[in-house]
N, C-alpha and C positions, 0 to 999 in steps of 0.2 A: 504494499499500499504506500502511496505517496503522502506520507504524513506532512510534508513540508507544504503541499498544496492545501491540504485540510488546514493547517495553521493558518496560511494566507487567506483562505476564505473566511475564517472565524475572525481574523484579527481586522479585516477590511469593513469599514463601517457601512451600512446600509439599512435605514429603517423603512417602514411602509411609506411609498411615495419618492423615497430617495434612494434607491437600489442601484444607480448607475454605476457607482464604483464596482460593486459587486458583478454586475452585469459585464463590464469590461473585463474583469479577471477572469470570468468563466469563458468569454469569447477567446482569450488569448490561449486557455487550456483545452479547447475542442477542436482547434484545427485539424483538418482530415478526418474527423469522425463522423461528419454529416454531409449530406448532399447539398442542403440549403439551410441557410441561418438567417432568420429576420427578426426585426423587432417590431412589436405590435405598437398601436398608439398608447397604449397605457405603459409601456416599457417591459412588458415580458419578452422573453428571448425564446423564439420558436425555431425548434431545430429538428429537421426532417431527414431521416435516413431510410432510402428506398430499400424494397426487398434484396437480399443477397442470395435468395434461392427461390426456385420456381415453385408454385402453388397449383394444386389441382382445382382449386376454387375459381369459380368465375370472377368473384370480386375479391379483391385484396382486403384483408383485414387492416384496420388502421387502429393502432395502440397509441393512446397518449399517456405519458408518464410526466406528472406535474411535481415539480421540486420547487419550493418558494425560496427566494433569495433574501427577504426582508427579516430582520431581527426587531425585537421590541426595543423601542427608545423613546424618544421625547422631540417635540417641537418647542422652539422658544416662543414664549407668548408675551412676554414683558421683560424689560430691562430697567431696573428702578434707578433712583436718582443716586443710589449709594454704589451702584455697579452690580448689584446682585441680580441674577438671572433667574426668571421664573418660567417653568416649562409646562407644556400639556402632554400627557401620555400618548403614544402611538403604539397600542397594544397592552396586554394585560400584566400589570404588576402587582405583586404583594408588597405593600409599603413596608413591612417588616424587613425586607431585604435590600432597602435602599439607603438604610443608615451609613454615613461616612464612607461614601462610594467615590472612587476616582472615576472622572468622566472624561469624554471628548467632546468639546463644542465645535462642530464641523460648519465653519462659515465660508463666505465667498472667498476671502483672502487668506485662508489657512484653517489649520485645526488648532484648537487652543485646549490645553489639559486644565481641568479644573476639579474641585471637590463638591460633592452634594451632600447636604444635610438638610434636616428640617428645621423651622423656625423654632425658638424655645430655649430654655436654661439647659446648660451642661448639667451634668450629674452632681457636680460638687455643690451647685446651688439650687437644684430641683428639689422639689418637696416629694414625699412618697407619692403622693396623688398625681403629680406631675410625670413621674417615672413610669407610672401604669399606662399612660396614655400612648395609643398608637397613631402617629398623625395620618392624614389623608395625603395621597400623592400630591395634591395642589399645595401642600404646605412646604413641599421642598424647594430649596432654592440652590443655585450653583455660584460659587466664588471662583473666579479667575485668578484672583491675586493680582489684580490690576487696578489702577484708579478708574472712577466712574467714566470719565471723559474717553479713556482708552477702551474701555468695554463697549460704550456706545458707539464708537467709532467702527470697531471691529465686528460687533454682533448686531443682528437686527431680527425682528420677529420674523419667524419662518426658518430660521437656521436650525440644523438639527443636532440632536445629542445621542452618543451612545456610551455605553460603560466603557471604561478603559483599563482592562485586566488583561494580562498575558496569558497565552495558550500554554497549558503544561501538559507534558507527556510523563506519565506514570508507568511503571512496569507492565501494568495489565489495562490501563485506562488512558483516556485522554480527557482534559478538562479545559474548558473555555466558556466565555460567554458566546452566544449566538451558535452553538452546535444545533440549536433550533433555529433554522433549519439547513444551515451550511453543510450538516452532514448529508442530506438528500442531494444537494447539488454535487457533492463530492461522490457520493454512491453512483449518481446518474453517469457522471463523467468516467469513473473507474469501470463500471459495468460495461459501458458503450466501448471503451478503450480495450477492454478484455475481448469482447466479439470482434473488433476490428483486427486486432494483433494474432487472434487464434487462427490457425490453419485447419482445424478441425471440421469437419463437416457438420458436426453437433453445434457449432456456433454461428452457421448460417440461419437466417430468419426469412420466412416467406410473408411476413407482415411487414406493413409500413410502420416505422418507429418515430413517433414525434415526442420528443422530450421537450416540455416547457418549463423553463426557468421562470417562475412566476413572480409576480409582484404583489404587495398588499395582502397577503395571506392573514397575517397577524390582526387585521382589522375587517376581516370578513369574507376570505376568499374571493376578493374582488378581482384580481388579476386572471386568477384561474377561470372564473366565470366568462369573462370575455373571451379569454383564449380557447377555451373549450368549445363555445359556440363557433368561433371561426375555424377550428380544426375538425369537428364533426367526427368525433372518434367512435369506433364501434365497441372499443375496450377502454376502460380508464384504470389507471394505478395512481393512487395518491401515495407519494414518496415522503416520509416525514418521521419525525421523532415521536415517540410517545412516552408515558411515564413508566419509570422503573421504581416504584415505592418499596423495593426489597431493602428496607433501611429500618433501624430502630424506630419504634413507635408507630408503625403502620402494620395492622393485621395482614396475614398472608392473603386473606380473601379481598383485599383491596390494593394488592401491588401492581396490578395490570400486567407487567412483565417483570422477569428476574435476570439480571445480568448474568452472562455466562450460559444462558439457555438458548442463545441464537437470535435469529431474526424474528420479528413478530409479524404474523399475518393478522390483520385486524378484521375482525367478525362486525363489529358494531362499535359506533361512538356516537355522539349526540347529533353528529351531522349526516350520518350515512349509516345504512345497513348493507353489508357488502353482498354481492351476489354469491350465493353459497356454493355454486358449481365452480366458480372461480377461485374461491377459497379452497375448494378441495383440490383443484389443478395446481395451485401454488403449493400446497402441502405434499402432494404427490411428486412433484418435481424436486422438493427439498429432500423428500425421503429416499428418491432415487439416486440422487447425487450426494446422499449423506451430509446434508448441510442442515446444522442444528436449528431447529425453528420452534416456535411457540404461537399458538392461537391466543389472542387477547381480545378483550373487550374494555373500552374506555367509557366510563358513566357520563363524563362531562368533557367537552373539547371536541374539536373537528379538525380536518384537513382538506386539502385542495380535491381529492377524490370526489367528495360530495358535489363540487361545482361540475366535475365531468358527467358525473351520473345523472344530472338533471338538466344537462344542456340539450339543445335541438329536441329530437325525439327521445333523447334518453339513451344511457350507455351502460353496459354491463362493467360493474366497478368493484374494486377492492383497493386495499391499501396494504403497503409494505412498510413497516416500520422499524425503527430502531430505539430500543429502551434507553432512556435517558433519566438518570437520578439528578434531582434538585433542578427540575426544569423551570425555566423562565428565571435564573439567576445568573451570577457570574461564575458559578461553580459547576455548571451542567457537566455531567460525567457519562461517558459511554464505555463500554466494553470492547477492546479491540476485536476480540473473536466475534462478538455480536455484529461489528461493523463489517468484518470480512464476510460473515454469513449473508449479511444483507446485500452487498455486492453479488456475491456468488449467485443468490437466489434469482436476482433480476437478471443477471447474464445468462442463467440457466433456463428460465422461464421464457424468455422472449422467442428464442427459437422454436420452443413448441406452440406457439400460437400460430394457427393455419391461415 
């Protein structure tokens, strides 16, 4: 696996509506993998790979694989007279994870490092009652360590903000902000690369493969909705992370996936009920190729597969997911073996589609 590519994907800033840097990085790393690459009006990257094997069917099956490029972040909504920056979230945050965070404010003339904290008293002078309060996201501000005039000169309403934490490689895991969903972008690139470089007949596919690196998933599957209607796929795959709550304090009945048990095949989430035959097909391919896998259900949360499923006249859809601990934080963690299994399943399944 090209971990350096995953590192670059995760550390590149790109929130809903401002995915252009991620899109440029993806474009650099998919040269030679697709027959056509276009950017739609919303900013999603639509990459089409023609069949590499003949099919007995009259109509070529079109498969859309959706991998969203955006990460959760913020937009600048106000710069006050003291130079503090106030923000509006783009995506779902748990305010408990926002205390004392390093951030990057991405402006027209450069990126500026800052710190994020909520308004209020520090622990040394806070009352017991003060310490019990969990602030709303609207109460957090950013300090760039500049005087107010400099901040107002460099930062304007509409600039965007991401967390500023390094990618960490552990013996069995990788940890980073934005693994949701740069993991999927990475998986799509690695899987198609595997198909391209393999000389085996089993790597040839008779379906048309359309990988769409989508925008604005974190605010409602917006990019995938537009792209899916344009692509008109017969089969859809949502490629994403999902919860791995196999950690202290969470019952086994609620863990969704478990690190080390392989790629997840999503049966149901709050946005989609997968096509049961497609789920079976994915699991059969995994068994045939001895790819560790686990079926999973996510009670709350969704992914781009739902947009494909509902597009046009509808499409048979499932989701291939990689279990992620501590999701929507700067310590998102995935198991390297599960990541490899996710790549292997997508690469092994696509040639089986007629």
